[in-house]
Each structure stands twice: as structure tokens, then as C-alpha cells.
N, C-alpha and C positions, 0 to 999 in steps of 0.2 A: 336261672330265670327263663332262659327260652324254654326248657321242657314245660314249666307253667305254661308257658303262651301259645304252644303246640298243643297241649291237651285241653286249653280252655276255648270256647268261642264254636261257632257254626263251623262245620267241613268248609264251608266256602273260606272262612276267615282263616283257617287253618291252612287251606290250600294257597291262597294268597300271601301270608307269611313265608311260606317254603318258598314259592317263587321267588319273593324277595330276597331273601337269603341265597338263593342259587343267583339269581341276577347280582347282586354285589359280589358274590365269588367270583362271577366271571369278570366283572368288571376290575375286582385286584388283580386278577389273573393278568389282564390285558395290560393294566399299568405296571407290573412287575417285569412285562417282558418289553413294554417301552422304557424300562430303566428307573423307574418310581420306586421308591421303599415305603411301604405304607406302615404309618405312624397309629391309624388306631380304623377301626371299622365301628358303626353304629355308635360313634360317639355322641351321649346325650347331654343336655345343659337343660337348665330349667325354662331357655328361652327357645328350644329348639334341638335336633338331632342333623349331626352331619354324617352321611353315609361312610365315606372315606374322607380320611385325611392322610396326602401323600406327599413325599419328599423328592426332590429332583433337585441336587449341589443346594443353590442359595432359595430354591423356588419352594415354598409352601402351597400345596393345592388341596382346597375343599374342593370334594366329587360329591355331585347328587348323581344316583344312578334310577332311571326309569326305565323301566321293563313294560312293553306293550307288543300289539302283534305287530304294527309298522313303525317302522322309523319316524314319521312323519308325528304318529300318535304321540310317542314317548317324547319326541324334542317339544311338543306344545303344551305336554304334561307338566312341566314345570312352570307352574302358575305366578305370577307377582306376589302373591302371599307366601308362597313357599321360600322364594327367593329372598324375602324378608326375613323370612324365620334362620334361612341359614345365613344370611349376614349377620344377625342376631347369635347366631350359635359361634358362628368363626370370631367374634368379639369377644367370646365368652372364651373361647380355646387360648385366642390370644394374653386373655387376661390370666389364666391359670398357667401358661406355659411362657413365660414373658423371654425366655432364649429365643422364640421364635418371631417376634417383632422386628430384629433386625430382616427378616426374609422378605424376599419379593413374595407377593401373594397373586393368587389366582383362582378364579372359581368356573370348574368344569364342570362338564357333564358328560356321562357314559349312559349310551343308548343300548338296551339291550332288547332284542327281537329272537322269538326262538328262531333255530336254524340257520342264524347268521352269526357272524364275528361281532363283538359289541363295537361301536364306533364313539368313540373319543372325541369329544368337542372341547378345546381348550379355549379356555375365556369366553365359556357358555354365558357368562352374564358378568357385572361387574360390582363394583360395590353402590351406584347408585340403582341397582335392581335391575 
């Protein structure tokens, strides 16, 4: 499916897709270095997508990755609408993975900017959005 997406659309859209994949890869590497295990990347449900689902001991983390030119721009790019969709997608994950229902849950963000190490923001938002 990724090949089909890469070949379709405008050059700007293909470039944005490639930047998104790169940012998610950098975020996943950062989380692995911090001791997390990646359970899923780009997990899709009918109600939304989660960039990264990670585990660390009894903690299940739903991670939103944002790539922008500046850290502040990346932080403000997680809109209330996106937070609601991520929360809905997290509920869908838990419905499909009932063993994870006993885990503590957290919603993090990883902010990615060019030429800098990604910034992990634990608890970037909560169930209230």
C-alpha cells in the first residue's frame, strides 16, 4: 500500500508522506533507546490512526508524532480535533487488544525538527483531550 501512496498525488504530497515516515522512524528509534518496545506503527482504525503504540513494562503509550520546522510549531500542531481522534483510536485498540486493558495508559507526543534530536513529551494530553 505504501508504494501506491508514494506514486500517487502531487510531488508536494509525496514529499510530505516521506517526511512523515522519516519522522515516525526517528521517533520510534528514540522510544526504543528509552526502553520502549514498539507494538505498532501507523495503526489504523475506522475512527482514527495512531502513529506509534509502544509498551514499557505495564505501561501502554499511544504516541502522536509531529514534524515541523520548530519545536513550538510541532507542539501546537496536535489540535483538539486530533486529540479526540487519537483517543477514539486508542479505545479501538483496547477493544481489539483486550489483554492491554489492564495496562496503565498514557498519551505522548514526539516532536521532530530538522537537524535536532526528537523531543519526547510524556503525558502530552490525557483522556479529557
